[in-house]
MARTI-234406 format. One record per residue (C-alpha): x, y, z; residue in one letter. Coordinates in Angstrom, 2 decimals. Layout:
<rs>
       X       Y       Z code
       X       Y       Z    a
...
</rs>
This chain:
<rs>
       X       Y       Z code
   -0.55  -10.25  -20.68    m
   -2.37   -7.62  -18.61    p
   -6.06   -7.16  -19.24    n
   -7.08   -4.03  -21.18    p
   -8.17   -1.10  -19.03    p
  -11.69   -1.59  -17.70    p
  -14.51    0.46  -19.07    t
  -15.96    3.25  -16.96    g
  -15.29    6.90  -16.31    s
  -12.85    6.18  -13.48    s
  -10.40    4.17  -15.59    a
   -7.00    5.56  -16.57    d
   -5.54    4.70  -19.97    v
   -2.23    3.60  -18.46    t
   -1.35    1.71  -15.27    p
   -1.18    3.91  -12.20    v
    2.17    4.58  -10.55    v
    1.98    7.18   -7.81    r
    4.67    6.18   -5.28    v
    7.77    5.37   -7.28    r
   10.37    4.78   -4.61    r
   10.66    4.44   -0.82    m
   13.83    5.34    1.09    h
   13.81    3.97    4.65    v
   16.34    4.10    7.44    r
   16.05    2.63   10.95    s
   12.32    1.90   10.79    f
   11.39   -1.20   12.78    r
   13.34   -4.16   11.34    s
   14.58   -2.13    8.36    i
   18.05   -0.74    8.89    s
   18.23    0.84    5.45    r
   16.42    0.15    2.20    a
   15.52    1.66   -1.13    v
   12.43    0.04   -2.65    v
   11.20    0.71   -6.18    d
    7.45    0.27   -6.74    l
    5.60   -0.33   -9.98    g
    1.92   -0.51  -10.92    p
    1.77   -3.96   -9.29    l
    4.43   -5.05   -6.82    t
    4.68   -8.24   -4.79    f
    6.68   -8.26   -1.55    l
    7.72  -11.90   -1.27    v
    9.27  -13.49    1.79    g
    8.81  -15.82    4.73    a
    6.81  -14.96    7.82    n
    8.81  -12.61   10.02    g
   11.01  -11.36    7.17    s
    9.70   -7.78    7.36    g
    7.04   -7.60    4.64    k
    4.49   -6.05    7.01    s
    7.07   -3.57    8.28    n
    7.72   -2.50    4.69    t
    4.01   -1.91    4.11    v
    3.84   -0.09    7.43    d
    6.24    2.54    6.10    v
    3.47    3.70    3.78    l
    0.80    3.33    6.42    r
    2.86    5.29    8.94    f
    3.20    8.24    6.56    v
   -0.54    8.21    5.84    s
   -1.49    7.81    9.52    d
    0.83   10.62   10.60    s
   -0.84   13.05    8.20    l
   -4.42   11.82    8.63    n
   -4.13   12.00   12.44    t
   -0.95   13.07   14.24    t
    2.56   11.73   14.66    l
    1.83   11.07   18.31    e
   -1.20    8.98   17.44    s
    0.65    7.05   14.74    a
    3.54    6.28   17.10    l
    1.28    5.39   20.01    r
   -0.65    2.92   17.87    e
    2.66    1.14   17.19    r
    3.83    1.10   20.80    g
    5.71    4.40   20.90    g
    8.89    5.78   19.39    i
   11.08    3.08   20.89    n
    9.02    0.36   19.21    a
    9.22    2.07   15.82    v
   12.84    3.13   15.56    r
   15.25    0.30   14.91    r
   17.56   -0.29   17.83    r
   21.03   -1.79   17.60    s
   24.46   -1.16   19.08    r
   25.76    2.27   18.23    g
   22.77    3.04   16.03    h
   21.36    6.59   15.83    p
   18.22    7.25   17.88    n
   16.11    8.45   14.97    h
   14.39    7.04   11.89    f
   13.82    8.52    8.44    s
   11.46    8.02    5.52    i
   11.42    9.51    2.02    r
    8.75    8.84   -0.60    l
    9.27    9.79   -4.23    e
    6.07   10.13   -6.23    f
    4.28   11.38   -9.32    r
    1.18   13.50   -8.82    l
   -1.94   13.06  -10.98    p
   -1.01   16.30  -12.78    d
    2.28   14.60  -13.87    a
    4.54   16.61  -11.54    r
    7.26   14.64   -9.77    d
    8.12   15.20   -6.13    g
    9.37   13.85   -2.85    s
    8.41   14.05    0.80    f
   10.94   13.30    3.55    s
   11.07   13.43    7.31    f
   13.33   12.36   10.14    e
   11.97   11.66   13.61    i
   14.31   11.83   16.62    a
   13.77    9.94   19.85    a
   14.01   11.95   23.06    e
   13.97   11.16   26.77    k
   11.07    9.31   28.41    q
    9.55    8.19   25.13    g
    9.38   11.67   23.63    g
   10.08   12.54   20.03    f
   10.49   15.48   17.68    s
   10.56   16.15   13.96    v
   14.23   16.77   13.41    r
   13.82   17.55    9.73    r
   11.12   17.57    7.04    e
   11.13   18.55    3.36    a
    8.92   18.46    0.30    c
    9.99   19.20   -3.25    e
    8.02   19.43   -6.50    l
    9.30   19.81  -10.06    t
    6.83   22.61  -10.70    g
    4.48   24.93   -8.87    g
    1.59   27.11   -9.94    l
    3.95   29.36  -11.87    l
    5.87   26.47  -13.40    g
    9.06   26.81  -11.34    d
   10.19   24.10   -8.90    p
    8.88   24.58   -5.37    v
    9.99   23.25   -2.02    r
    9.94   23.77    1.70    y
   12.14   22.49    4.46    e
   11.72   22.47    8.24    v
   14.47   21.90   10.79    r
   13.73   21.47   14.49    d
   10.34   23.16   14.32    g
   11.29   26.16   12.19    s
   11.29   26.82    8.46    f
   14.74   26.51    6.94    f
   13.22   27.04    3.48    v
    9.84   28.78    3.91    p
    6.71   28.65    1.79    v
    6.14   32.00    0.13    a
    3.12   33.91    1.35    g
    2.26   31.86    4.46    i
    3.65   31.56    7.96    q
    1.85   28.67    9.67    p
    2.55   27.86   13.28    r
    4.79   24.82   13.47    l
    5.31   22.32   16.28    a
    8.32   20.07   16.76    k
    6.05   17.05   17.20    d
    3.89   17.63   14.09    r
    4.56   17.29   10.38    l
    4.47   20.69    8.68    a
    2.71   19.33    5.60    l
   -0.48   19.12    7.67    t
   -0.23   22.83    8.51    a
    0.37   23.92    4.90    i
   -2.00   21.43    3.26    s
   -4.23   24.29    2.16    g
   -1.50   25.76   -0.04    h
   -2.34   25.03   -3.70    p
    1.17   23.83   -4.52    d
    1.30   21.28   -1.71    f
   -2.35   20.24   -1.40    r
   -1.95   17.52   -4.07    p
    0.93   16.04   -2.08    v
   -1.17   15.95    1.07    y
   -4.08   14.35   -0.80    d
   -1.80   11.73   -2.33    l
   -0.15   10.68    0.91    l
   -3.28   10.74    3.08    t
   -5.09    8.73    0.41    g
   -2.79    5.68    0.69    i
   -4.72    2.67    2.03    r
   -3.27   -0.49    3.54    t
   -5.38   -3.57    4.22    y
   -5.20   -6.47    6.62    n
   -8.68   -7.78    5.87    l
  -10.56   -9.71    8.57    v
  -13.41  -11.94    7.29    p
  -15.25  -11.72   10.62    d
  -15.41   -7.93   10.25    k
  -16.85   -8.33    6.75    v
  -19.31  -10.95    8.01    r
  -20.83   -9.06   10.93    e
  -23.58   -6.47   10.74    l
  -21.94   -3.13   10.05    q
  -22.78    0.35   11.29    d
  -24.10    2.90    8.81    a
  -21.18    4.46    6.97    d
  -20.78    6.94    4.08    p
  -18.66    4.36    2.23    g
  -16.04    6.87    1.13    n
  -13.22    4.35    1.49    y
  -12.82    0.77    2.70    l
  -11.61    0.43    6.28    k
   -8.36   -1.40    6.96    r
  -10.13   -4.53    8.24    d
  -13.01   -4.40    5.72    g
  -15.53   -3.55    8.41    g
  -17.56   -1.23    6.17    n
  -17.52   -3.37    3.01    a
  -21.29   -3.16    2.51    a
  -21.30    0.65    2.50    a
  -18.37    0.83    0.08    v
  -20.02   -1.69   -2.25    l
  -23.17    0.43   -2.15    r
  -21.18    3.46   -3.29    e
  -19.50    1.46   -6.06    i
  -22.90    0.36   -7.37    r
  -24.18    3.96   -7.22    r
  -21.21    5.64   -8.88    v
  -19.56    3.07  -11.17    d
  -21.84    0.40  -12.64    e
  -18.99   -1.08  -14.69    a
  -16.87   -1.62  -11.58    a
  -19.83   -3.17   -9.75    f
  -20.38   -5.57  -12.65    a
  -16.67   -6.44  -12.75    r
  -16.69   -7.30   -9.03    i
  -19.58   -9.70   -9.56    n
  -18.05  -11.16  -12.71    g
  -14.81  -11.97  -10.91    l
  -16.63  -13.25   -7.82    l
  -18.65  -15.70   -9.93    s
  -15.36  -17.23  -11.14    k
  -14.05  -17.68   -7.62    v
  -17.20  -19.07   -5.95    v
  -18.95  -21.39   -8.36    m
  -22.68  -20.81   -8.52    g
  -22.50  -17.33   -7.02    t
  -24.22  -14.88   -9.33    q
  -23.64  -11.64   -7.46    r
  -23.19   -9.87   -4.16    v
  -25.13   -6.78   -3.18    e
  -25.23   -4.36   -0.23    p
  -28.19   -4.94    2.04    w
  -29.75   -2.58    4.59    s
  -31.11   -3.95    7.86    l
  -32.57   -0.95    9.66    g
  -29.62    1.12   10.90    p
  -27.16   -1.67    9.98    k
  -25.69   -2.78    6.68    e
  -24.52   -6.15    5.40    s
  -23.78   -8.14    2.27    l
  -26.18  -10.49    0.56    r
  -25.13  -13.19   -1.89    f
  -27.23  -14.67   -4.71    f
  -26.42  -18.27   -5.67    q
  -27.69  -20.59   -8.36    d
  -28.82  -23.83   -6.67    v
  -30.80  -25.20   -9.59    g
  -34.13  -23.50   -8.94    d
  -35.73  -20.94  -11.22    k
  -34.69  -18.12   -8.92    a
  -31.35  -17.84   -7.12    p
  -31.21  -18.39   -3.38    w
  -29.98  -15.60   -1.16    t
  -27.46  -16.02    1.62    f
  -26.35  -13.48    4.21    e
  -22.68  -12.78    4.82    a
  -23.09  -14.69    8.09    l
  -23.40  -17.92    6.07    n
  -20.43  -17.38    3.76    m
  -16.93  -18.80    4.16    s
  -13.88  -16.80    5.20    d
  -12.40  -17.26    1.73    g
  -15.46  -15.88   -0.05    t
  -15.62  -12.85    2.24    l
  -11.92  -12.16    1.82    r
  -12.25  -12.29   -1.98    v
  -15.19   -9.88   -1.86    v
  -13.28   -7.48    0.40    a
  -10.23   -7.56   -1.90    i
  -12.38   -6.83   -4.94    l
  -14.09   -3.96   -3.11    i
  -10.68   -2.57   -2.11    a
   -9.50   -2.63   -5.72    i
  -12.64   -1.17   -7.28    f
  -13.71    1.31   -4.57    q
  -14.56    4.85   -5.61    v
  -12.88    7.20   -5.54    p
   -9.81    5.10   -6.25    s
   -7.02    5.53   -3.69    p
   -3.63    6.49   -5.15    p
   -2.16    3.25   -3.74    l
   -3.51    0.21   -1.91    i
   -1.44   -2.39   -0.08    a
   -3.02   -5.77    0.70    i
   -1.37   -8.14    3.13    e
   -1.45  -11.83    2.18    e
   -4.41  -11.66   -0.23    p
   -4.27  -15.44   -0.72    e
   -4.98  -16.22    2.96    s
   -8.00  -18.54    3.44    t
   -8.57  -18.58   -0.34    i
   -8.49  -21.84   -2.32    h
   -5.38  -21.99   -4.54    p
   -7.59  -22.42   -7.61    a
   -9.01  -18.94   -7.03    a
   -5.63  -17.22   -6.98    v
   -5.55  -16.73  -10.76    e
   -8.82  -14.79  -10.53    v
   -7.28  -12.52   -7.91    l
   -4.40  -11.85  -10.27    l
   -6.92  -10.95  -12.98    d
   -8.44   -8.48  -10.51    a
   -5.00   -7.01   -9.81    f
   -4.37   -6.65  -13.56    r
   -7.65   -4.78  -13.93    d
   -7.02   -2.77  -10.79    g
   -3.68   -1.25  -11.85    v
   -5.58    0.98  -14.28    f
   -7.38    2.48  -11.29    r
   -4.87    2.38   -8.43    t
   -1.31    1.29   -7.67    q
   -1.25   -2.10   -5.93    i
    1.25   -3.55   -3.45    l
    0.68   -7.08   -2.12    a
    2.62   -9.16    0.38    t
    2.78  -12.93    0.06    t
    4.68  -16.01    1.14    h
    2.48  -18.35   -0.92    s
    4.07  -20.35   -3.77    p
    0.57  -20.87   -5.19    e
    0.11  -17.11   -5.56    m
    3.39  -16.91   -7.46    l
    2.90  -20.00   -9.64    d
    1.23  -17.88  -12.31    s
    3.45  -17.37  -15.33    k
    1.85  -13.93  -15.71    s
    3.93  -12.60  -12.80    i
    7.12  -10.99  -14.06    t
   10.48  -10.59  -12.35    d
   10.03   -6.80  -12.44    s
    6.98   -7.14  -10.18    e
    8.80   -9.04   -7.42    i
   10.65   -7.52   -4.47    r
   12.18  -10.25   -2.35    a
   12.26   -9.75    1.42    v
   14.45  -11.63    3.87    s
   15.71  -11.20    7.42    a
   19.07  -12.08    8.94    v
   19.50  -11.59   12.69    r
   16.41   -9.43   12.82    g
   17.48   -7.09   10.01    q
   15.27   -6.88    6.93    t
   16.70   -6.81    3.42    s
   14.49   -5.82    0.46    i
   15.41   -5.86   -3.19    g
   15.05   -7.40   -6.63    p
   16.17  -10.96   -7.20    v
   19.56  -11.50   -8.80    n
   20.15  -11.49  -12.55    s
   20.28  -15.28  -12.85    t
   16.90  -15.69  -11.15    t
   15.43  -12.91  -13.29    r
   16.56  -14.73  -16.43    s
   15.03  -17.99  -15.23    v
   11.68  -16.25  -14.69    i
   11.82  -14.37  -17.99    r
   12.68  -17.54  -19.93    d
    9.83  -19.32  -18.08    r
   12.10  -22.12  -16.98    l
   10.54  -21.91  -13.52    y
    7.68  -19.89  -12.09    s
    8.37  -17.54   -9.16    p
    6.38  -19.98   -7.00    g
    8.68  -22.86   -7.88    e
   11.69  -20.73   -7.08    l
   10.14  -19.74   -3.75    l
    9.65  -23.42   -2.85    r
   13.31  -24.05   -3.69    a
   14.45  -21.13   -1.53    g
   15.80  -19.22   -4.53    e
   13.55  -16.17   -4.36    l
   15.73  -13.94   -2.18    v
   17.09  -10.40   -2.56    p
   20.05  -10.26   -4.92    g
   23.09   -9.27   -2.89    v
   24.66   -6.99   -5.51    e
   21.34   -5.59   -6.69    e
   20.18   -4.74   -3.18    t
   23.54   -3.25   -2.20    a
   23.47   -1.02   -5.29    a
   20.03    0.28   -4.34    l
   21.03    0.80   -0.70    d
   23.87    3.05   -1.87    k
   21.23    5.30   -3.45    q
   19.57    5.96   -0.09    l
   18.95    9.70   -0.05    r
   16.65   11.36    2.43    l
   17.23   15.07    1.79    f
   18.59   17.07   -1.13    r
   21.89   17.89    0.58    d
   22.60   14.29    1.55    d
   25.89   13.08    0.17    e
   26.79    9.44   -0.32    a
   24.89    7.86    2.56    d
   27.42    5.56    4.14    c
   25.90    2.27    5.35    p
   27.53    2.83    8.72    n
   26.20    6.35    9.18    s
</rs>
């Protein structure tokens, strides 16, 4: 059973679900997919199946709004490295995110990026819809080829064919919450060496993708949310026996982490991050990601079990169970040990596989779901047996629901 919501002013009374569904077409290895997300979702599949590409859908949206489309594409090798290429396939890719805002309004944000000559690109189409605006009526805008097809009342921002319009209208009170939600998504590929090294001074507003400002973020957690700081140390003490706590530590203009361990003396010994194992530093970074303040609307953590002893995995799951009352969590894994816990439900698993370079994402089939629900086998045991794969009928049914814009009709798989 999930833990009760943690104490503290930042805790919600129900698990957080911000991004409800992803629609993806022709993005990297994903030809087409519809992926439902819950408070805690595990993307499960072998190396090379497309788990990271699925996470990168979210990261690409956030990067494109936090910086520019050009920067987001360039970081990934350009438009031709991002769009999925195959015989007779269209030269564009599309993403749609369906979400619920903190004020309980539902909405969606969609865009389609077209490839052009010599590595160029343009925003072919973009739309955002909300169930209610400031006056209570539904609101929306739509852009086609650099011009408003459905304008935003009262403003006429300058648009560019290579920029997302949401950036230009982010000051509008109806659409600002959408911008804040999507730019607030954080994805993590934590690097213990980055957590270990001395870190530059940082405001600690959010944890960097590699964990390279962990000390600053932990400092802010301690300052703003004492309950979250205590929970981090309580969980850490269960993972690393003898460790009493971790604290931020200032070294002139640099920052680091300092660990306090019980070695049998009257006072605990202190150890710098330099002396700690990769597994310990990864656990600390994961805990900081989960409990950082302010809480991101969604965090995605790639392979959280990497370099961590299998016995510590259950503690990580406890952290995830606590964390879903603060932020939505998406985790990728190919570890049977991570999935051996009977606390993981079939509804939390999205299986990922690849055939001939094409990624398939979906729930497991009904028989496998029943096996997990009846606790005949754990998801980890099924993964070892090769039975944790996307259900063919279930995934096909979701794919048929692929819908990028409001006037899309039945989206034929061959379109």
